[in-house]
C-alpha positions in Angstrom: 163.4 103.7 78.2 161.5 106.6 79.8 162.8 108.2 83.0 160.3 109.7 85.4 160.6 111.6 88.7 157.7 110.8 90.9 156.7 111.8 94.4 155.7 108.9 96.6 154.0 109.4 99.9 155.9 108.1 103.0 153.7 105.1 103.7 153.8 103.9 100.0 157.6 104.4 100.1 157.8 102.0 103.1 155.7 99.5 101.2 158.1 99.7 98.3 161.0 99.2 100.6 159.4 96.1 102.2 158.6 94.6 98.7 162.1 95.3 97.6 163.6 93.3 100.5 160.9 90.6 100.3 161.5 89.9 96.6 165.2 90.6 96.6 165.1 93.5 94.1 168.1 95.8 93.9 166.1 99.0 93.8 162.6 100.4 94.0 162.5 100.8 90.3 162.5 97.0 89.9 159.6 96.8 92.4 157.5 99.3 90.5 158.2 97.5 87.2 157.2 94.2 88.8 154.0 95.7 90.1 153.2 97.2 86.6 153.8 93.8 84.9 151.5 92.1 87.4 148.8 94.7 86.8 149.3 94.2 83.0 148.4 90.5 83.3 145.1 91.5 85.1 144.2 93.8 82.2 143.7 90.9 79.8 140.0 90.2 79.4 138.8 86.9 80.8 136.4 84.9 78.7 133.0 84.7 80.3 131.8 81.1 81.1 128.6 81.5 79.0 130.8 82.5 76.0 133.0 79.4 76.5 129.8 77.2 76.5 128.7 78.9 73.3 132.2 78.2 71.7 132.1 74.6 72.8 128.6 74.2 71.2 129.8 75.7 67.9 132.9 73.5 68.0 130.7 70.4 68.2 128.5 71.4 65.2 128.9 69.5 61.9 129.3 71.5 58.7 127.7 70.9 55.3 130.1 69.1 52.9 130.3 70.7 49.5 132.7 70.5 46.5 132.4 74.1 45.2 130.6 77.4 45.8 127.8 76.6 43.4 127.0 73.3 45.2 127.1 75.2 48.5 124.6 77.8 47.2 122.3 75.0 46.0 122.4 73.3 49.4 121.7 76.4 51.3 119.1 77.7 48.9 120.8 81.0 48.0 
């Protein structure tokens, strides 16, 4: 675990104290860790709706049945 000494402005320190009491944390360190974990969840990229539609379209497509690679090459003209 990494230890860090940070300077927090007075107003932000009050906010940490309020959050500490509101969520029942034992210290401000737990508040900061909680805020970082919440921010981490927001970092995960969201899938755009148009990409989801594209994936659904691909999922519904039927493939070409083949027995071996030579048959597949014949079917696709390669």
